[in-house]
Backbone bond lengths (Angstrom), bond angles and torsions (degrees), N, CA, C in turn:
res aa  C-N    CA-C-N  psi(-1)  N-CA   C-N-CA  omega(-1)  CA-C   N-CA-C  phi
1 X - - - 1.460 - - 1.532 108.74 -
2 X 1.337 114.51 141.86 1.460 119.42 -179.86 1.518 109.48 -60.70
3 X 1.333 115.61 146.60 1.458 121.40 -178.64 1.517 109.01 -133.45
4 X 1.339 115.26 137.75 1.453 122.04 176.51 1.517 109.16 -124.76
5 X 1.328 116.10 133.66 1.463 121.13 178.24 1.520 108.24 -125.70
6 X 1.334 115.25 112.09 1.458 121.66 -178.17 1.528 110.34 -93.76
7 X 1.326 115.98 148.55 1.456 121.40 177.45 1.520 109.80 -153.75
8 X 1.324 115.80 168.02 1.453 120.78 174.48 1.513 115.38 104.11
9 X 1.310 117.35 -4.53 1.449 119.30 179.43 1.519 111.52 -74.08
10 X 1.309 115.12 177.76 1.456 120.52 178.98 1.507 110.83 159.42
11 X 1.316 114.53 -161.49 1.454 121.55 179.20 1.514 109.49 -97.77
12 X 1.302 116.28 129.72 1.459 121.57 177.81 1.518 109.09 -132.80
13 X 1.304 115.81 149.71 1.459 120.52 175.46 1.523 109.80 -82.43
14 X 1.298 117.80 153.89 1.462 119.53 174.18 1.517 110.46 -53.29
15 X 1.317 115.41 134.04 1.453 120.99 -175.94 1.510 113.91 89.87
16 X 1.316 116.94 -8.40 1.456 121.36 -179.01 1.520 113.10 -82.33
17 X 1.330 114.31 -175.62 1.459 121.19 -176.52 1.524 110.68 -133.13
18 X 1.310 114.48 151.22 1.460 122.65 171.13 1.519 107.78 -143.55
19 X 1.320 115.05 152.72 1.464 120.24 174.71 1.513 108.32 -123.63
20 X 1.305 115.89 118.20 1.455 121.77 179.03 1.523 109.92 -94.81
21 X 1.320 115.05 146.63 1.461 121.49 175.46 1.516 109.20 -126.34
22 X 1.305 115.34 150.50 1.463 120.80 177.12 1.517 108.00 -140.13
23 X 1.312 115.59 116.89 1.456 121.42 177.28 1.524 109.21 -96.47
24 X 1.304 115.02 128.33 1.462 121.01 -179.52 1.520 109.91 -107.99
25 X 1.315 115.91 144.72 1.459 120.61 176.96 1.533 109.14 -139.95
26 X 1.323 114.19 163.13 1.471 121.61 179.90 1.520 110.66 59.00
27 X 1.315 115.92 40.46 1.455 121.71 -178.98 1.525 108.10 -153.25
28 X 1.340 116.22 143.23 1.454 119.87 172.76 1.525 106.80 -79.78
29 X 1.313 114.84 78.97 1.454 123.94 -164.51 1.517 112.72 -52.67
30 X 1.325 116.88 -44.60 1.460 119.80 -168.69 1.528 113.53 -66.22
31 X 1.314 118.51 -18.09 1.467 119.72 -176.34 1.525 112.33 -93.31
32 X 1.334 116.42 -6.31 1.448 119.93 -175.22 1.526 112.21 -102.92
33 X 1.329 115.51 141.01 1.445 120.26 163.46 1.515 109.12 -69.90
34 X 1.321 116.63 143.69 1.464 121.85 -178.04 1.522 110.21 -123.29
35 X 1.307 115.15 156.40 1.451 119.41 179.51 1.515 111.73 -142.71
36 X 1.317 114.29 152.56 1.460 122.14 168.71 1.523 107.00 -105.81
37 X 1.299 114.65 130.98 1.454 122.90 -178.64 1.526 108.65 -121.76
38 X 1.316 117.03 157.41 1.455 119.37 174.71 1.519 109.96 -141.32
39 X 1.321 114.15 153.04 1.456 120.61 177.86 1.522 108.59 -136.57
40 X 1.313 114.72 114.16 1.459 121.00 176.32 1.527 108.92 -87.93
41 X 1.319 117.38 158.18 1.465 120.29 -179.73 1.528 111.89 -54.48
42 X 1.315 115.67 128.51 1.453 120.71 178.87 1.509 115.12 76.02
43 X 1.324 116.82 5.47 1.466 121.18 -177.68 1.529 110.56 -115.82
44 X 1.314 115.15 160.75 1.460 119.60 174.14 1.525 109.63 -78.26
45 X 1.310 114.86 154.26 1.457 119.26 175.81 1.520 108.86 -68.52
46 X 1.329 115.90 137.51 1.455 121.06 -178.62 1.523 110.50 -130.86
47 X 1.313 114.83 149.77 1.461 121.85 175.25 1.525 107.85 -82.23
48 X 1.323 117.05 127.39 1.460 119.56 179.38 1.513 113.07 -110.40
49 X 1.334 117.55 -25.64 1.456 120.11 -178.62 1.514 108.57 -154.00
50 X 1.320 115.37 141.40 1.459 120.58 -179.57 1.515 109.77 -137.39
51 X 1.325 114.74 150.48 1.463 120.69 177.22 1.515 107.79 -139.68
52 X 1.318 116.74 131.87 1.457 120.52 -179.12 1.523 110.16 -83.11
53 X 1.327 115.46 174.59 1.466 119.89 176.29 1.522 110.53 -64.59
54 X 1.320 116.94 -24.72 1.468 121.91 177.84 1.528 111.56 -89.88
55 X 1.337 115.99 4.83 1.464 124.02 175.39 1.521 113.79 71.84
56 X 1.310 116.94 23.18 1.460 119.79 166.17 1.522 107.94 -76.93
57 X 1.311 116.15 142.58 1.458 119.73 -175.45 1.516 111.88 -120.63
58 X 1.315 114.23 155.26 1.452 121.03 175.69 1.527 107.58 -142.70
59 X 1.313 115.11 128.95 1.465 121.38 -176.20 1.519 108.25 -122.93
60 X 1.326 116.62 137.25 1.460 118.73 179.40 1.524 109.86 -70.41
61 X 1.303 115.79 154.42 1.461 120.93 -173.69 1.526 112.90 -58.42
62 X 1.317 117.32 -35.53 1.470 120.58 -174.82 1.527 113.26 -64.50
63 X 1.320 117.06 -20.95 1.471 120.34 -179.33 1.516 112.23 -123.96
64 X 1.313 116.94 3.72 1.466 120.57 -178.23 1.523 110.17 -61.93
65 X 1.321 115.56 136.03 1.457 120.95 -178.05 1.513 113.07 87.17
66 X 1.333 116.60 -10.90 1.472 120.57 179.25 1.530 112.04 -116.76
67 X 1.320 117.64 -33.80 1.468 122.57 -177.91 1.522 109.81 -108.35
68 X 1.322 115.31 143.59 1.462 121.75 176.52 1.523 108.61 -133.40
69 X 1.316 115.92 132.37 1.461 121.03 176.87 1.519 109.28 -106.36
70 X 1.319 115.76 142.45 1.462 121.06 177.15 1.525 108.46 -149.04
71 X 1.309 115.26 169.72 1.462 119.64 -178.61 1.517 110.14 -144.28
72 X 1.328 115.31 153.23 1.454 123.07 173.88 1.524 106.23 -127.21
73 X 1.320 116.36 102.32 1.461 120.43 -175.91 1.524 112.28 -67.34
74 X 1.317 117.05 -27.80 1.471 119.57 178.93 1.523 111.46 -68.46
75 X 1.326 116.11 -26.27 1.460 121.38 -178.91 1.522 112.44 -105.88
76 X 1.318 116.28 3.09 1.474 119.81 -177.28 1.533 110.95 50.58
77 X 1.315 115.71 44.53 1.466 120.94 -173.66 1.528 110.62 -131.94
78 X 1.314 114.46 139.90 1.456 121.30 173.63 1.528 108.04 -118.87
79 X 1.316 116.20 143.56 1.459 122.37 -175.11 1.528 110.69 -120.45
80 X 1.314 114.06 155.11 1.461 120.82 171.24 1.516 107.77 -134.47
81 X 1.327 115.46 109.19 1.461 121.24 175.33 1.521 107.81 -88.79
82 X 1.314 116.09 122.12 1.462 121.28 -176.95 1.520 109.09 -117.86
83 X 1.293 116.54 116.75 1.463 122.69 179.00 1.524 109.58 -116.98
84 X 1.315 115.13 165.03 1.476 121.55 178.38 1.516 110.94 48.40
85 X 1.301 115.53 49.20 1.461 120.47 -175.34 1.522 111.93 -63.21
86 X 1.326 115.02 146.46 1.459 122.83 179.59 1.527 109.20 -122.44
87 X 1.314 117.82 155.72 1.471 119.49 178.09 1.533 112.83 -54.26
88 X 1.316 117.34 -32.92 1.462 120.21 -179.59 1.523 113.34 -71.95
89 X 1.333 117.31 -5.56 1.466 120.26 173.35 1.525 111.66 -83.11
90 X 1.314 116.93 -5.65 1.459 120.63 178.84 1.526 110.34 -61.00
91 X 1.326 115.71 124.48 1.461 121.58 -176.29 1.519 108.90 -178.56
92 X 1.314 115.70 170.88 1.456 121.06 166.43 1.521 106.64 -91.06
93 X 1.312 115.67 129.56 1.457 121.86 -177.05 1.527 109.65 -105.82
94 X 1.313 114.76 133.76 1.451 122.76 -179.04 1.526 109.70 -126.68
95 X 1.318 115.94 154.39 1.452 119.07 167.58 1.533 108.13 -116.89
96 X 1.294 114.09 158.77 1.466 121.51 178.08 1.521 105.65 -168.56
97 X 1.286 115.89 173.73 1.456 118.41 171.41 1.535 108.28 -67.58
98 X 1.316 116.12 165.99 1.445 121.30 175.86 1.518 108.49 -127.29
99 X 1.334 118.24 111.09 1.468 127.42 2.08 1.527 111.70 -68.10
100 X 1.321 117.18 160.68 1.468 119.76 -172.33 1.525 113.31 -71.32
101 X 1.325 115.35 144.50 1.453 121.98 173.69 1.528 108.22 -78.38
102 X 1.317 115.81 126.69 1.462 120.01 -178.46 1.522 110.74 -63.22
103 X 1.312 116.44 147.13 1.463 122.87 174.79 1.525 112.13 58.71
104 X 1.309 118.80 26.17 1.456 121.81 -178.69 1.518 112.70 -124.75
105 X 1.296 116.77 17.05 1.457 119.93 179.80 1.523 110.47 -72.40
106 X 1.330 114.27 137.23 1.443 120.08 175.45 1.520 111.35 -82.47
107 X 1.325 115.20 -166.82 1.466 120.74 179.97 1.525 111.94 -76.65
108 X 1.308 115.99 -20.82 1.450 119.25 -176.39 1.518 111.62 78.38
109 X 1.325 114.99 172.43 1.459 120.89 176.47 1.527 108.23 -133.87
110 X 1.312 115.70 130.32 1.459 121.26 -175.13 1.524 110.52 -78.79
111 X 1.307 116.28 129.57 1.458 123.16 172.46 1.522 107.49 -116.70
112 X 1.306 115.33 123.63 1.462 121.37 178.17 1.522 108.58 -124.02
113 X 1.321 115.49 123.42 1.465 121.07 -179.95 1.526 107.51 -112.13
114 X 1.306 114.72 112.10 1.457 119.55 -175.73 1.519 109.68 -159.44
115 X 1.315 115.04 148.08 1.462 119.42 175.44 1.528 110.39 -92.80
């Protein structure tokens, strides 16, 4: 079964930056579109950034201009660079394929934006 391991989260001040990484295994990584998703307390999980196998990207409006998604197929890793962080970015961040593979969610990585 495909496995995703997210890392890089933590506590950041408003206006700060974090870079998330997600290592994928048991998957032919390079042929899949990938996505970064987040789930805030009491909210549904949402897709915030996606990257196709051809490396075209799509970012949701709420984080556009602040978040950048990229991938390294040699490392089976997808990244999320988050700049100008806001308190409303606080959430657990997950990666998965896009659309997501059922029952393949990792533990996620907690991002907390607070002064």
